[in-house]
Phi, psi and omega in degrees: 000129180284144175280142175266122180268119177284135179291157179287164183301316178300323177295319178300320180294322179294318179298318180297318180297317177297319179297319179298318178298319180298324177290327183278334183302312179297326178295322176298323178293321181293326184296334177226069183287159181289332181055036181250136178277161172301323177304312182293317182297330184264010185068029181058040170264335184237169168227151186279163174284177182291335178303329177294319178300314179302315180294315181292325177301316179292314187290322174300317182295324178287323181288327182233067189298333180269354186233350182223138171233138175262116187246130171266126184239007178175177177227136181281165178303335177267009172088012180272146181284138174266120191239146173229142172260124177256124187230134174193139174275002181277345185087355181272097184244021173222156178305319183295317179295322177298318179291321180297323183269357178068032183270135173293147178246129176248120177257126173238136180233136175251160171063032170297327164249112197284351172282338179265076198257012181307319186300324180297305185289322179291323180297312177298321178295312180297319182298318180296317180297318181293319180292323177286347182079010178285337182232136179045059183299138180088349183296319182284352175285330189264004186197172171245127180257115177253113186245119174258103185299317182224125175273308181272080191286314178297324175296326177295329181286345177270081193267140177189168185275341184240034182284339179228081187295342180267007191240139180263094178085160000286184185299323175224152178206177181275195187251156186296316190249170184284178177298335177267010177068029174270139166271108187296334179272029165229010194242006187297328183274308185281334174052053177283325186283138176304323179297320181292321178297321175296319179296316178296329175295317176299320179293319178300317182292317186269333183048060186296137176292328180219132175242128183246123183253116189261115186234175167229126177264159173238210180107222187287168177260128178201178186272337182297141191244354183197145171236145180235119176237140181225142168225145000292134173208312174265336188224178179083197181299137187297318180293319178293331178298318181295318178287329175299318179292322179298318178298306182304306185293327178293317180292317176300318179296320180293319179295325178297321178292341180264014171095006177273168177237073185282152173229153184268012182222160179290124192269068176240135185293148178300322173245125186304133173071015181235096182301327182295341181286344177074212189224154173236129171283167183202164170255121183288139168293162189284002169296336180267152184302312185286338170286326182292310188292335177296328178287345176267008183062039176228165179275135170237135178237130175256123177249124182234101169284164185261128192296339183276355169277149184286165186300313177306318181295314182296318180296319179298316179295320180291321175302315179301319182296315180305309181296315180303314181297319181290327176293317176297321180293320177301323183278323188243357188304319182298319179293316178299324179297315179299318179295322180295318177295321176295323177294325173299315179295318180295325181296335177288353181251019184273003180307129176073003182271154176285137181226129174290140175260327180212165186227160176211156174280138177287175180280351181286132180230164171225153183273135178234157171269132183224135186271101179243205177232159173302142182211161173236153173234106183224156178298142180268136175284346178273304183265339183084355180270163172287120185240147177261134179235127184256149178244098185288352176278353183233081175304146184213137177272112179273146170242109191229157177283144173232120175263102184234017172268113189254130183234149173300129176273328180208129178234153174228169172264127179296151176300154181283332179237314182160203185239150171246126175254117183301156182304328180296334180256352190298316185292332178284323189268330185303313182300320183291320178298315177300316182301324180274000180076027182262127183280144176205169174233138174267129186276121181283336180241157180292150174259129181292163177302140183198158176295128178218159179281131174240150178267120182252107181287137174266339180209138178231126180233117179269139179295144183286344179218161180287155178220121186052041176079005181233149168265108185288155182230136176239129183235147167245151180156198179205161174281139177223142176285124176273097186294336181284346183097145185262012179088165181294141173258124183295155174303146183103351176296160180251134166259125181243106187283147177282335181280077178206159182302329181267029183304318179297319179290323177299315180297319180295334179278317193253349173283123192295335182269356177295144187296332179237031178289165179298324175296317182298329179272012173083014183295334184240028185301328181298334178292343183251013177255128182280127184243351182231143183222163175245126182300148185306314183293328177289316180298324177300315182292319178300317183296315181297319180295318182290321177300317182291327187270341189224093181300328179294321180292320178299320179293321180293323178296316179295322179293321178296322176299320182286322186277338190231093181299324180296320178295315182299330184270002185245103183301318182296319180293325180296316180290323180295335178302322179275322180301317183297340180258010180259148180300344179285341184296140179284104183292346177275352182296129180059033175245121178300124188288340178283138182248162172242146181229151181269344178221149183288134174299152182307145186285340181292139176081016182249151177240139179291142185233020183291000000 
């Protein structure tokens, strides 16, 4: 057996000294981290995994302790932390401090579609330059910049080389949807995804004046490299529309001086794969980020770089956009803040006013010059379809139509007092209303029967397949006052007043014909499912009795037979003609359960539910 020799005391002291140095060395490195992304180190050929975001969030906060805070605001279904970097040279690194100092907050998110990851790498690059004062000096003194490098974090973890087949770089990237297969940029209203609920919680805390959603678009091949869209601009508060246009046009002008070819509309052809069809501008429904924030009386910006540009080019352009937006906010943010608060106050007065629910481009068009490439359209021997093939060696100036006159497609009159949500639906809707910052009161006592507005559908169309995990429903019809009274409402119902800053968002959620209403997203599908029936032999007897007792009904039946051959040929529909007029018929079938009221229920016995 070998003897173990113990080191002498001086040697032990030396070992301890070396160990202490080894422990301190990493701390010294952390105190002055490089703050460089894998993308930057690789010449923007690669992008880093989410572990890099975790490390950089920590390291930025350590490198700039007075100007940056790393905030965790949620956890993904796969257990990853959802992180935001809060940056400001003002020292206001919390929502409360930002409000006390009256500073505008700009929220930017990258990777809502994790294959479109330009925003992450561009955001870290811009943030470092802004903090060092090398770029836009003083801009971070005038605002708080909340940067979410990756929104769809689990999707970013699904890493691969062919996750975006229409996109040039980086070498590998994440996936479009979440681990639960949600497209987060369809989820702002229904908020099914845990990630979206976390994001809306972040929005509620910070109340950003402007939210910028950083994307990459695909589609046809052309020279233009980025589009910038802003709302309110076509819709929403009139004063904010003017400033939204100022913001959009200002950023576009600045990008043009930096060598880009920006456009103010989404660059997707009016007819797929046909450049000659030109383009149509649009107002986004609120399932999308920039459509959603307009309903909150705040600015939403959609940034779309073009996938056919290489990754270094796209990151540079996205970086320029981030800096340009922050410079504009530094200059105009205080004015925009005042306008947003005025819009909040104006929204409390929308009771009984006409409000558009959806928009469409008119048939009027104008010809624009658009920088594309020479192309041919010939039948494909592979698909058999007419296919467009572009020649990038031959730039070509296209002259194509643009339809950018936007008109309301459907408008309604806002309720005079608000909405009543029955107790049976209250527990489902209350958390969602809170998440969106919508005020309501829970009624402690039952409401007696009274005339109230009910929505009576004339047509109900269910989607043939699910979309984003929901079977969507489309209804036509109108609100009508039920003079007989809608029956007693049990205690626990919700009164949701229209007189509140989020009135536009409330209408978009609870008006059944709105494109992203809760009804449209299938929240109330059971109300449109028939659950009770009358056996045929019973219905036959009921019908004969009704025909004998009511000559007017008998005449109406004969007229329907003569006018409607499909009805006349359908035995079930003929029997239902009588069943629907019998006391056994379910009067709640196909009746939207939410009601509208012209006056606010009495305040006694109510509990606040905000």
